[in-house]
SEMAR-854863 format. One record per residue (C-alpha): z, x negated, y negated; residue number from 1. Coordinates in pm, 1 decimal. Example, Ala and Ser with C-alpha at 12.3 -4.5 7.8 and 13.67 -1.06 7.14 Angstrom:
% residues 2
+----------+----------+----------+-----+
:        Z :        X :        Y :  nr :
+----------+----------+----------+-----+
:    780.0 :  -1230.0 :    450.0 :   1 :
:    714.0 :  -1367.0 :    106.0 :   2 :
+----------+----------+----------+-----+
//
This chain:
% residues 429
+----------+----------+----------+-----+
:        Z :        X :        Y :  nr :
+----------+----------+----------+-----+
:  -8154.0 :  14345.9 :  -3330.6 :   1 :
:  -8037.6 :  14559.9 :  -3624.6 :   2 :
:  -7692.8 :  14402.3 :  -3637.9 :   3 :
:  -7825.8 :  14062.0 :  -3751.7 :   4 :
:  -8157.3 :  14149.3 :  -3910.5 :   5 :
:  -8071.5 :  14033.5 :  -4263.7 :   6 :
:  -8270.8 :  13708.1 :  -4252.7 :   7 :
:  -8583.9 :  13878.8 :  -4122.1 :   8 :
:  -8539.8 :  14152.7 :  -4382.3 :   9 :
:  -8518.5 :  13897.7 :  -4662.7 :  10 :
:  -8826.3 :  13717.0 :  -4532.5 :  11 :
:  -9020.1 :  14040.0 :  -4498.7 :  12 :
:  -8932.9 :  14141.1 :  -4854.1 :  13 :
:  -9062.4 :  13803.9 :  -4971.4 :  14 :
:  -9373.3 :  13836.5 :  -4753.7 :  15 :
:  -9451.6 :  14173.0 :  -4913.9 :  16 :
:  -9486.9 :  13994.5 :  -5248.8 :  17 :
:  -9737.5 :  13750.9 :  -5097.8 :  18 :
:  -9937.5 :  13936.1 :  -4832.4 :  19 :
: -10086.1 :  14286.8 :  -4820.1 :  20 :
:  -9831.1 :  14496.3 :  -4632.4 :  21 :
:  -9625.0 :  14182.5 :  -4583.9 :  22 :
:  -9834.9 :  14063.1 :  -4288.5 :  23 :
: -10141.1 :  13851.5 :  -4215.4 :  24 :
: -10268.8 :  14087.4 :  -3947.8 :  25 :
: -10211.6 :  14465.1 :  -3959.0 :  26 :
: -10105.1 :  14488.0 :  -3595.6 :  27 :
:  -9790.2 :  14287.0 :  -3677.5 :  28 :
:  -9659.4 :  14561.2 :  -3901.9 :  29 :
:  -9422.2 :  14822.1 :  -3764.9 :  30 :
:  -9580.2 :  15110.1 :  -3952.2 :  31 :
:  -9647.6 :  15306.3 :  -3633.4 :  32 :
:  -9294.4 :  15268.0 :  -3494.8 :  33 :
:  -9073.5 :  15245.8 :  -3801.4 :  34 :
:  -8858.3 :  14970.6 :  -3941.7 :  35 :
:  -8951.9 :  14619.8 :  -4049.4 :  36 :
:  -9087.5 :  14343.0 :  -3827.4 :  37 :
:  -8858.9 :  14060.3 :  -3719.1 :  38 :
:  -8952.2 :  13700.7 :  -3794.2 :  39 :
:  -8993.2 :  13437.1 :  -3523.2 :  40 :
:  -8839.6 :  13092.7 :  -3559.6 :  41 :
:  -8958.2 :  12948.1 :  -3227.5 :  42 :
:  -9059.9 :  13054.9 :  -2879.0 :  43 :
:  -9018.5 :  12928.9 :  -2525.7 :  44 :
:  -9143.8 :  13066.7 :  -2196.8 :  45 :
:  -9112.3 :  13443.7 :  -2188.6 :  46 :
:  -8904.3 :  13472.3 :  -2505.3 :  47 :
:  -8926.1 :  13464.9 :  -2882.4 :  48 :
:  -8633.5 :  13332.1 :  -3085.5 :  49 :
:  -8585.8 :  13519.5 :  -3412.2 :  50 :
:  -8467.7 :  13377.3 :  -3743.4 :  51 :
:  -8130.4 :  13530.1 :  -3657.4 :  52 :
:  -8114.9 :  13329.8 :  -3335.5 :  53 :
:  -8172.1 :  13631.5 :  -3106.5 :  54 :
:  -8366.4 :  13569.2 :  -2784.6 :  55 :
:  -8624.2 :  13847.3 :  -2742.6 :  56 :
:  -8811.0 :  13907.2 :  -2417.7 :  57 :
:  -9177.4 :  13910.2 :  -2515.6 :  58 :
:  -9449.1 :  14127.6 :  -2360.3 :  59 :
:  -9691.4 :  14062.3 :  -2645.9 :  60 :
:  -9745.8 :  13693.9 :  -2563.2 :  61 :
:  -9966.0 :  13638.2 :  -2869.4 :  62 :
: -10164.3 :  13948.7 :  -2770.3 :  63 :
: -10246.7 :  13821.8 :  -2423.6 :  64 :
: -10337.5 :  13463.7 :  -2505.2 :  65 :
: -10027.7 :  13304.5 :  -2351.1 :  66 :
: -10077.1 :  13364.6 :  -1980.2 :  67 :
:  -9844.7 :  13066.1 :  -1916.9 :  68 :
:  -9588.0 :  13183.7 :  -2170.4 :  69 :
:  -9480.3 :  13010.9 :  -2491.0 :  70 :
:  -9473.2 :  12632.8 :  -2529.5 :  71 :
:  -9572.4 :  12550.9 :  -2172.2 :  72 :
:  -9490.3 :  12181.2 :  -2115.3 :  73 :
:  -9841.9 :  12084.6 :  -2001.6 :  74 :
:  -9998.9 :  12253.0 :  -2303.8 :  75 :
:  -9748.5 :  12104.8 :  -2549.6 :  76 :
:  -9807.4 :  11757.0 :  -2409.8 :  77 :
: -10184.8 :  11795.8 :  -2435.9 :  78 :
: -10160.7 :  11909.0 :  -2798.5 :  79 :
:  -9922.1 :  11628.9 :  -2893.3 :  80 :
: -10140.4 :  11363.4 :  -2734.8 :  81 :
: -10453.8 :  11494.7 :  -2900.7 :  82 :
: -10288.6 :  11535.3 :  -3242.0 :  83 :
: -10220.5 :  11161.2 :  -3246.7 :  84 :
: -10595.1 :  11104.7 :  -3195.0 :  85 :
: -10706.3 :  11344.1 :  -3466.5 :  86 :
: -10692.5 :  11716.9 :  -3534.2 :  87 :
: -11051.7 :  11784.3 :  -3636.3 :  88 :
: -11365.9 :  11573.9 :  -3611.9 :  89 :
: -11654.1 :  11782.9 :  -3738.8 :  90 :
: -11853.6 :  11603.5 :  -3470.1 :  91 :
: -11915.0 :  11631.7 :  -3096.5 :  92 :
: -11656.8 :  11503.6 :  -2850.9 :  93 :
: -11588.8 :  11488.2 :  -2477.7 :  94 :
: -11321.2 :  11760.3 :  -2467.4 :  95 :
: -11579.1 :  12025.8 :  -2560.0 :  96 :
: -11775.3 :  11938.9 :  -2247.4 :  97 :
: -11466.2 :  11933.1 :  -2025.1 :  98 :
: -11346.2 :  12279.9 :  -2129.5 :  99 :
: -11696.2 :  12430.3 :  -2124.8 : 100 :
: -11749.5 :  12293.5 :  -1775.3 : 101 :
: -11429.0 :  12461.9 :  -1655.9 : 102 :
: -11522.7 :  12795.8 :  -1811.7 : 103 :
: -11872.5 :  12780.4 :  -1665.8 : 104 :
: -11734.6 :  12721.4 :  -1316.2 : 105 :
: -11484.5 :  13008.8 :  -1344.0 : 106 :
: -11718.4 :  13266.0 :  -1503.0 : 107 :
: -12052.8 :  13237.8 :  -1318.8 : 108 :
: -12244.1 :  13463.2 :  -1562.1 : 109 :
: -12193.7 :  13196.3 :  -1830.4 : 110 :
: -12471.2 :  12941.1 :  -1785.8 : 111 :
: -12439.5 :  12807.4 :  -2140.0 : 112 :
: -12182.6 :  12880.5 :  -2407.9 : 113 :
: -12082.5 :  12803.0 :  -2763.2 : 114 :
: -11731.7 :  12758.0 :  -2895.9 : 115 :
: -11621.1 :  12937.7 :  -3211.8 : 116 :
: -11283.1 :  12992.2 :  -3378.3 : 117 :
: -11180.1 :  13346.8 :  -3286.3 : 118 :
: -11266.3 :  13646.7 :  -3074.4 : 119 :
: -11407.2 :  13821.7 :  -3380.7 : 120 :
: -11640.6 :  13530.5 :  -3446.4 : 121 :
: -11746.9 :  13523.2 :  -3081.6 : 122 :
: -11838.3 :  13892.7 :  -3086.1 : 123 :
: -12010.7 :  13873.2 :  -3423.9 : 124 :
: -12221.7 :  13580.8 :  -3302.0 : 125 :
: -12303.3 :  13741.9 :  -2965.8 : 126 :
: -12432.1 :  14055.2 :  -3140.0 : 127 :
: -12642.5 :  13851.1 :  -3381.0 : 128 :
: -12787.1 :  13665.9 :  -3082.9 : 129 :
: -12864.8 :  13993.1 :  -2903.5 : 130 :
: -13037.9 :  14133.5 :  -3211.0 : 131 :
: -13233.2 :  13813.8 :  -3262.7 : 132 :
: -13341.2 :  13789.6 :  -2899.5 : 133 :
: -13450.1 :  14154.5 :  -2871.2 : 134 :
: -13582.5 :  14212.0 :  -3221.2 : 135 :
: -13382.4 :  14535.8 :  -3233.2 : 136 :
: -13112.8 :  14653.7 :  -3474.5 : 137 :
: -12903.1 :  14917.3 :  -3300.5 : 138 :
: -12587.2 :  14835.9 :  -3108.6 : 139 :
: -12381.7 :  15064.1 :  -2886.6 : 140 :
: -12003.1 :  15049.0 :  -2867.7 : 141 :
: -11738.5 :  15277.8 :  -2723.3 : 142 :
: -11468.3 :  15468.4 :  -2907.9 : 143 :
: -11137.3 :  15286.0 :  -2887.4 : 144 :
: -11283.7 :  14950.5 :  -2787.6 : 145 :
: -11188.8 :  14697.0 :  -3052.8 : 146 :
: -11412.6 :  14394.7 :  -3098.0 : 147 :
: -11268.6 :  14230.8 :  -3406.0 : 148 :
: -11320.2 :  14309.7 :  -3770.5 : 149 :
: -11690.2 :  14235.4 :  -3820.1 : 150 :
: -11856.2 :  14506.2 :  -4029.4 : 151 :
: -12075.2 :  14656.5 :  -3757.9 : 152 :
: -11782.9 :  14703.6 :  -3522.2 : 153 :
: -11519.0 :  14881.8 :  -3728.1 : 154 :
: -11658.3 :  15218.4 :  -3632.9 : 155 :
: -11416.8 :  15426.6 :  -3426.0 : 156 :
: -11231.3 :  15113.2 :  -3321.7 : 157 :
: -10900.8 :  15111.6 :  -3138.5 : 158 :
: -10593.9 :  14895.7 :  -3189.5 : 159 :
: -10468.8 :  14856.0 :  -3545.9 : 160 :
: -10749.4 :  15067.0 :  -3689.6 : 161 :
: -10638.0 :  15360.8 :  -3479.1 : 162 :
: -10268.2 :  15300.1 :  -3532.4 : 163 :
: -10308.7 :  15315.4 :  -3907.7 : 164 :
: -10549.6 :  15609.0 :  -3905.5 : 165 :
: -10844.3 :  15410.1 :  -4040.8 : 166 :
: -11102.6 :  15417.6 :  -3762.7 : 167 :
: -11379.1 :  15356.2 :  -4017.5 : 168 :
: -11281.8 :  15077.9 :  -4257.3 : 169 :
: -11358.6 :  15077.6 :  -4624.4 : 170 :
: -11598.9 :  14811.3 :  -4746.4 : 171 :
: -11862.3 :  14874.1 :  -4479.1 : 172 :
: -12203.9 :  14980.9 :  -4616.0 : 173 :
: -12332.2 :  15307.0 :  -4470.6 : 174 :
: -12674.5 :  15155.5 :  -4405.1 : 175 :
: -12507.6 :  14891.9 :  -4186.3 : 176 :
: -12278.2 :  15129.4 :  -3998.8 : 177 :
: -12573.3 :  15354.8 :  -3915.3 : 178 :
: -12698.3 :  15091.3 :  -3673.8 : 179 :
: -12379.2 :  15122.9 :  -3466.7 : 180 :
: -12392.0 :  15404.7 :  -3211.5 : 181 :
: -12061.1 :  15511.9 :  -3058.1 : 182 :
: -11992.2 :  15684.9 :  -2729.3 : 183 :
: -11679.9 :  15801.3 :  -2546.8 : 184 :
: -11560.1 :  15548.9 :  -2290.3 : 185 :
: -11626.0 :  15646.1 :  -1927.4 : 186 :
: -11874.4 :  15923.3 :  -2021.1 : 187 :
: -12180.3 :  15869.0 :  -1800.5 : 188 :
: -12361.4 :  16184.2 :  -1918.2 : 189 :
: -12352.4 :  16086.2 :  -2285.2 : 190 :
: -12448.4 :  15730.8 :  -2195.5 : 191 :
: -12754.5 :  15861.9 :  -2009.4 : 192 :
: -12847.1 :  16088.1 :  -2300.3 : 193 :
: -12827.7 :  15809.1 :  -2556.3 : 194 :
: -13049.5 :  15577.1 :  -2355.1 : 195 :
: -13297.2 :  15855.4 :  -2284.0 : 196 :
: -13334.8 :  15909.9 :  -2657.8 : 197 :
: -13284.7 :  15562.5 :  -2808.2 : 198 :
: -13282.1 :  15304.2 :  -2528.4 : 199 :
: -13586.0 :  15116.2 :  -2660.4 : 200 :
: -13408.0 :  15065.9 :  -2995.4 : 201 :
: -13080.7 :  14929.5 :  -2856.6 : 202 :
: -13031.2 :  14556.1 :  -2896.9 : 203 :
: -12705.1 :  14546.8 :  -2707.4 : 204 :
: -12417.8 :  14742.0 :  -2561.8 : 205 :
: -12072.6 :  14593.4 :  -2605.8 : 206 :
: -11750.8 :  14706.3 :  -2442.1 : 207 :
: -11413.8 :  14591.4 :  -2320.6 : 208 :
: -11457.5 :  14631.7 :  -1942.6 : 209 :
: -11079.1 :  14660.7 :  -1934.9 : 210 :
: -10986.5 :  14817.4 :  -2267.9 : 211 :
: -10662.0 :  14684.3 :  -2405.9 : 212 :
: -10691.0 :  14809.6 :  -2760.1 : 213 :
: -10637.6 :  15174.5 :  -2674.5 : 214 :
: -10397.3 :  15082.7 :  -2400.1 : 215 :
: -10519.3 :  14982.0 :  -2055.6 : 216 :
: -10787.8 :  15232.9 :  -1958.3 : 217 :
: -10943.3 :  15215.8 :  -1612.8 : 218 :
: -11322.1 :  15199.6 :  -1627.7 : 219 :
: -11490.9 :  15423.1 :  -1372.1 : 220 :
: -11708.5 :  15223.4 :  -1135.0 : 221 :
: -12001.5 :  15462.9 :  -1176.0 : 222 :
: -11976.9 :  15423.0 :  -1554.5 : 223 :
: -12002.1 :  15043.1 :  -1542.1 : 224 :
: -12276.7 :  15046.6 :  -1280.3 : 225 :
: -12484.3 :  15292.3 :  -1479.0 : 226 :
: -12431.0 :  15086.8 :  -1792.2 : 227 :
: -12562.2 :  14776.1 :  -1618.6 : 228 :
: -12862.8 :  14963.2 :  -1480.8 : 229 :
: -12956.3 :  15128.8 :  -1810.0 : 230 :
: -12935.0 :  14808.4 :  -2012.8 : 231 :
: -13151.1 :  14623.8 :  -1761.7 : 232 :
: -13415.3 :  14897.6 :  -1763.0 : 233 :
: -13426.1 :  14919.8 :  -2142.3 : 234 :
: -13424.4 :  14545.6 :  -2206.3 : 235 :
: -13091.5 :  14571.7 :  -2390.2 : 236 :
: -12826.7 :  14299.9 :  -2373.1 : 237 :
: -12499.3 :  14390.8 :  -2199.9 : 238 :
: -12199.7 :  14217.4 :  -2360.2 : 239 :
: -11861.4 :  14214.5 :  -2192.3 : 240 :
: -11586.6 :  14155.7 :  -2446.8 : 241 :
: -11333.5 :  13970.8 :  -2233.0 : 242 :
: -11122.3 :  13843.9 :  -2520.4 : 243 :
: -10828.2 :  14025.2 :  -2357.9 : 244 :
: -10933.1 :  14064.6 :  -1995.4 : 245 :
: -11069.6 :  13713.3 :  -1949.6 : 246 :
: -10846.9 :  13528.9 :  -1696.3 : 247 :
: -10596.7 :  13817.4 :  -1723.4 : 248 :
: -10757.2 :  14055.9 :  -1474.6 : 249 :
: -10874.9 :  13782.3 :  -1239.7 : 250 :
: -10958.9 :  13413.3 :  -1254.9 : 251 :
: -11319.4 :  13509.9 :  -1327.4 : 252 :
: -11224.9 :  13796.2 :  -1556.1 : 253 :
: -11312.8 :  14164.1 :  -1535.8 : 254 :
: -11667.0 :  14082.4 :  -1428.5 : 255 :
: -11527.6 :  13920.0 :  -1115.7 : 256 :
: -11301.6 :  14218.6 :  -1052.0 : 257 :
: -11580.0 :  14476.0 :  -1096.3 : 258 :
: -11854.4 :  14253.5 :   -951.0 : 259 :
: -12082.9 :  14326.5 :  -1246.1 : 260 :
: -12263.9 :  14044.4 :  -1424.0 : 261 :
: -12313.9 :  14091.2 :  -1799.2 : 262 :
: -12579.3 :  13912.1 :  -2003.6 : 263 :
: -12325.8 :  13777.7 :  -2251.4 : 264 :
: -11948.2 :  13736.0 :  -2240.8 : 265 :
: -11707.1 :  13683.7 :  -2528.1 : 266 :
: -11375.5 :  13504.4 :  -2480.6 : 267 :
: -11081.4 :  13450.2 :  -2713.3 : 268 :
: -10769.9 :  13245.5 :  -2768.4 : 269 :
: -10662.4 :  13246.9 :  -2403.4 : 270 :
: -10915.9 :  12965.1 :  -2349.3 : 271 :
: -10717.6 :  12757.1 :  -2597.8 : 272 :
: -10370.8 :  12849.3 :  -2469.4 : 273 :
: -10312.1 :  13049.9 :  -2786.3 : 274 :
: -10468.4 :  12814.8 :  -3040.4 : 275 :
: -10740.1 :  12958.3 :  -3267.0 : 276 :
: -11055.3 :  12949.5 :  -3054.9 : 277 :
: -11320.2 :  13172.5 :  -2903.9 : 278 :
: -11645.3 :  13139.1 :  -2714.4 : 279 :
: -11952.8 :  13336.9 :  -2621.7 : 280 :
: -12194.6 :  13257.2 :  -2346.9 : 281 :
: -12436.9 :  13386.8 :  -2089.4 : 282 :
: -12786.2 :  13332.8 :  -1957.2 : 283 :
: -12930.8 :  12994.7 :  -2053.3 : 284 :
: -13259.0 :  13137.1 :  -2181.2 : 285 :
: -13067.3 :  13375.6 :  -2404.3 : 286 :
: -12823.8 :  13114.9 :  -2537.3 : 287 :
: -13114.7 :  12880.2 :  -2611.6 : 288 :
: -13221.4 :  13126.1 :  -2881.7 : 289 :
: -12936.5 :  12980.8 :  -3091.3 : 290 :
: -12995.9 :  12709.7 :  -3350.5 : 291 :
: -13078.4 :  12427.8 :  -3323.8 : 292 :
: -13273.3 :  12521.9 :  -3009.1 : 293 :
: -13389.4 :  12859.4 :  -3138.2 : 294 :
: -13418.4 :  13079.9 :  -3448.5 : 295 :
: -13076.8 :  13255.4 :  -3441.4 : 296 :
: -12840.7 :  13071.1 :  -3673.8 : 297 :
: -12472.2 :  13021.4 :  -3595.7 : 298 :
: -12244.7 :  12740.1 :  -3705.9 : 299 :
: -11880.9 :  12640.6 :  -3758.1 : 300 :
: -11717.1 :  12320.7 :  -3880.4 : 301 :
: -11407.3 :  12377.1 :  -3667.1 : 302 :
: -11590.6 :  12501.5 :  -3357.6 : 303 :
: -11482.9 :  12298.8 :  -3056.1 : 304 :
: -11169.4 :  12186.5 :  -3240.7 : 305 :
: -11016.5 :  11904.5 :  -3030.3 : 306 :
: -10663.0 :  12048.8 :  -3041.3 : 307 :
: -10780.5 :  12381.8 :  -2900.2 : 308 :
: -11000.9 :  12209.2 :  -2644.9 : 309 :
: -10715.2 :  11991.7 :  -2519.7 : 310 :
: -10479.8 :  12287.7 :  -2495.5 : 311 :
: -10741.3 :  12495.8 :  -2315.7 : 312 :
: -10814.8 :  12226.6 :  -2059.3 : 313 :
: -10444.7 :  12197.5 :  -1980.6 : 314 :
: -10401.1 :  12574.3 :  -1950.8 : 315 :
: -10702.6 :  12630.8 :  -1726.8 : 316 :
: -10581.6 :  12355.9 :  -1494.9 : 317 :
: -10248.0 :  12536.1 :  -1460.5 : 318 :
: -10393.7 :  12877.6 :  -1380.6 : 319 :
: -10605.8 :  12724.2 :  -1104.2 : 320 :
: -10301.7 :  12593.1 :   -921.4 : 321 :
: -10250.8 :  12746.5 :   -573.5 : 322 :
: -10042.7 :  13061.3 :   -585.8 : 323 :
: -10064.3 :  13110.6 :   -963.1 : 324 :
: -10237.4 :  13448.6 :   -951.7 : 325 :
: -10042.0 :  13576.4 :   -653.4 : 326 :
:  -9719.5 :  13505.5 :   -843.6 : 327 :
:  -9850.2 :  13669.8 :  -1160.5 : 328 :
:  -9972.1 :  13971.2 :   -963.5 : 329 :
:  -9634.5 :  14008.4 :   -792.4 : 330 :
:  -9452.1 :  14011.6 :  -1127.9 : 331 :
:  -9699.9 :  14256.7 :  -1281.1 : 332 :
:  -9691.8 :  14481.7 :   -976.0 : 333 :
:  -9311.1 :  14486.4 :   -983.8 : 334 :
:  -9316.0 :  14594.1 :  -1348.7 : 335 :
:  -9574.8 :  14865.7 :  -1285.0 : 336 :
:  -9394.5 :  15009.6 :   -982.6 : 337 :
:  -9058.5 :  14994.0 :  -1155.8 : 338 :
:  -9178.1 :  15178.5 :  -1465.3 : 339 :
:  -9367.1 :  15428.8 :  -1253.4 : 340 :
:  -9051.9 :  15490.6 :  -1052.1 : 341 :
:  -8850.2 :  15536.6 :  -1371.2 : 342 :
:  -9099.6 :  15795.7 :  -1492.2 : 343 :
:  -9093.7 :  15982.1 :  -1161.6 : 344 :
:  -8713.2 :  15982.1 :  -1138.9 : 345 :
:  -8696.5 :  16132.4 :  -1489.2 : 346 :
:  -8905.5 :  16427.7 :  -1372.4 : 347 :
:  -9191.7 :  16343.3 :  -1607.8 : 348 :
:  -9556.9 :  16291.5 :  -1526.5 : 349 :
:  -9640.2 :  16023.2 :  -1779.7 : 350 :
:  -9906.9 :  15771.4 :  -1687.9 : 351 :
:  -9879.9 :  15401.8 :  -1608.0 : 352 :
: -10202.0 :  15199.1 :  -1606.2 : 353 :
: -10227.9 :  14837.1 :  -1496.2 : 354 :
: -10496.7 :  14590.7 :  -1408.1 : 355 :
: -10397.0 :  14231.9 :  -1343.7 : 356 :
: -10128.0 :  14127.0 :  -1590.4 : 357 :
: -10219.9 :  14396.9 :  -1845.7 : 358 :
: -10017.6 :  14721.1 :  -1840.6 : 359 :
:  -9952.9 :  15031.4 :  -2053.2 : 360 :
:  -9708.3 :  15320.1 :  -2027.2 : 361 :
:  -9877.3 :  15625.5 :  -2180.2 : 362 :
:  -9648.0 :  15903.8 :  -2296.5 : 363 :
:  -9903.6 :  16157.2 :  -2180.9 : 364 :
:  -9908.4 :  16381.4 :  -1875.0 : 365 :
: -10287.5 :  16372.9 :  -1881.8 : 366 :
: -10435.9 :  16061.4 :  -1723.1 : 367 :
: -10611.6 :  15889.5 :  -2017.8 : 368 :
: -10977.5 :  15813.7 :  -1959.2 : 369 :
: -11086.8 :  15748.2 :  -2317.7 : 370 :
: -10978.6 :  15713.5 :  -2679.0 : 371 :
: -10936.4 :  16086.2 :  -2741.9 : 372 :
: -10706.6 :  16117.0 :  -2440.2 : 373 :
: -10483.4 :  15840.1 :  -2573.1 : 374 :
: -10469.5 :  16025.9 :  -2904.3 : 375 :
: -10287.5 :  16309.0 :  -2723.3 : 376 :
:  -9989.3 :  16087.6 :  -2633.8 : 377 :
:  -9642.2 :  16160.1 :  -2770.5 : 378 :
:  -9632.5 :  15894.9 :  -3041.7 : 379 :
:  -9288.1 :  15991.9 :  -3166.7 : 380 :
:  -9145.5 :  15936.2 :  -2821.5 : 381 :
:  -9326.7 :  15604.9 :  -2794.1 : 382 :
:  -9169.4 :  15496.0 :  -3122.4 : 383 :
:  -8822.0 :  15582.5 :  -2992.5 : 384 :
:  -8894.1 :  15392.8 :  -2672.0 : 385 :
:  -9015.0 :  15089.1 :  -2867.7 : 386 :
:  -8702.5 :  15088.3 :  -3083.2 : 387 :
:  -8473.9 :  15130.2 :  -2781.3 : 388 :
:  -8628.9 :  14828.2 :  -2611.2 : 389 :
:  -8618.9 :  14620.7 :  -2927.0 : 390 :
:  -8252.4 :  14703.4 :  -2987.7 : 391 :
:  -8196.7 :  14555.5 :  -2641.2 : 392 :
:  -8404.5 :  14246.6 :  -2723.3 : 393 :
:  -8721.8 :  14346.7 :  -2540.3 : 394 :
:  -9042.7 :  14336.7 :  -2746.8 : 395 :
:  -9352.3 :  14534.4 :  -2651.3 : 396 :
:  -9656.7 :  14586.4 :  -2877.1 : 397 :
:  -9561.9 :  14816.9 :  -3167.8 : 398 :
:  -9834.7 :  15069.1 :  -3088.1 : 399 :
:  -9914.3 :  15314.8 :  -2810.5 : 400 :
: -10271.2 :  15189.6 :  -2842.3 : 401 :
: -10193.0 :  14843.2 :  -2704.5 : 402 :
: -10154.3 :  14670.8 :  -2369.2 : 403 :
:  -9845.6 :  14475.4 :  -2264.4 : 404 :
:  -9893.7 :  14131.6 :  -2112.9 : 405 :
:  -9698.7 :  13962.4 :  -1835.4 : 406 :
:  -9695.8 :  13582.3 :  -1825.1 : 407 :
:  -9618.0 :  13343.3 :  -1543.1 : 408 :
:  -9300.0 :  13250.4 :  -1730.4 : 409 :
:  -9148.6 :  13598.4 :  -1692.4 : 410 :
:  -8882.5 :  13624.8 :  -1423.4 : 411 :
:  -8788.0 :  13895.7 :  -1176.9 : 412 :
:  -8457.4 :  13936.0 :  -1361.9 : 413 :
:  -8640.3 :  13997.7 :  -1689.2 : 414 :
:  -8880.7 :  14242.1 :  -1527.1 : 415 :
:  -8587.7 :  14431.1 :  -1377.1 : 416 :
:  -8409.7 :  14441.7 :  -1712.8 : 417 :
:  -8717.5 :  14606.9 :  -1866.0 : 418 :
:  -8734.5 :  14858.7 :  -1582.5 : 419 :
:  -8365.1 :  14938.5 :  -1616.6 : 420 :
:  -8392.1 :  14997.5 :  -1991.5 : 421 :
:  -8693.7 :  15221.1 :  -1934.7 : 422 :
:  -8510.9 :  15421.7 :  -1672.6 : 423 :
:  -8207.7 :  15469.3 :  -1898.7 : 424 :
:  -8424.7 :  15574.1 :  -2190.5 : 425 :
:  -8626.1 :  15826.1 :  -1989.5 : 426 :
:  -8313.6 :  15983.4 :  -1844.3 : 427 :
:  -8169.7 :  16036.3 :  -2191.4 : 428 :
:  -8470.5 :  16186.9 :  -2371.6 : 429 :
+----------+----------+----------+-----+
//
């Protein structure tokens, strides 16, 4: 990449005069790994094409949204056809019903839902609904679980907030943040203690059942079961943030995998094949608390945008084709086993976590169970690994705190290339 990076460098220099840090989302910056970000000209299948014309194997896939890969023909056709009919109506239309019907069938806990424009908006709205329905103020989240940039949730968040050392963002009033209670992920004892003391005050508990914003962390079954039991007993709302894990871990998401039914679920841009969209949904009696049926206000001019709806319908049809998930699992399993083998052959004991098509290599001999454990990783070594892959035209998320994503467009040859580069790197360091 370095040999032809002049065009991206020029663009980044220009971007720095227009955008804070030169980016429109902090996670795109390379501050944690060094160097400047490359600029994308186009993308197809498993690869990004840079402004320099380099083809880069992509394990970011728009942060998990592109389970089919970039520019899938069925999705492109759906968008093109819909664009000729209009890009935004500001009124109800049939495509909203078609996509909602598909989501409802695939995620049984969602009896009713509402479309919004991002995962952040979905989470923000779900929490407002939980507070309105329960009449309580306090929410519980877990350290390292990132739920977007709404004020109440940027308290010990993972992802970009952790990468840049700002777990508690500026601009958040203390009297608002005090209503957010944080716990270590997977800690049943502290969960029990919090509910024993404050359970009657908790409006909702929100978590990523498969964290992807501190790397892929495996949730302990006893932790999730106790969480479901405690929220039911206390009358609190359990929210599964499946913005990343939805359709990635299983067709029905993490809740299908773990066989735990939350009260509310949030979904993100994967339901629109990468277009700006989100949704939240759950029990009908809870969702009916939203305006215009109930007293909890939520609105959005672009909600149910026809372009996103058309793309989402096309994508969900593709992932329901026979053999889709078995193929995706085989690719993801091959990558996991190959990287694990590379680690073992190097004599190290670093950890590889995977669930579905989400995977993380942790440069840590301790098996990470929570945010603090991930903080003990060798970040300098991760940065060297990232740069080695990128110099060989393989792009993984530029942070140890992130999950990689495999798409159905990746090939065995590409998976094996990634394994081979990993093996070479680990043998040299």
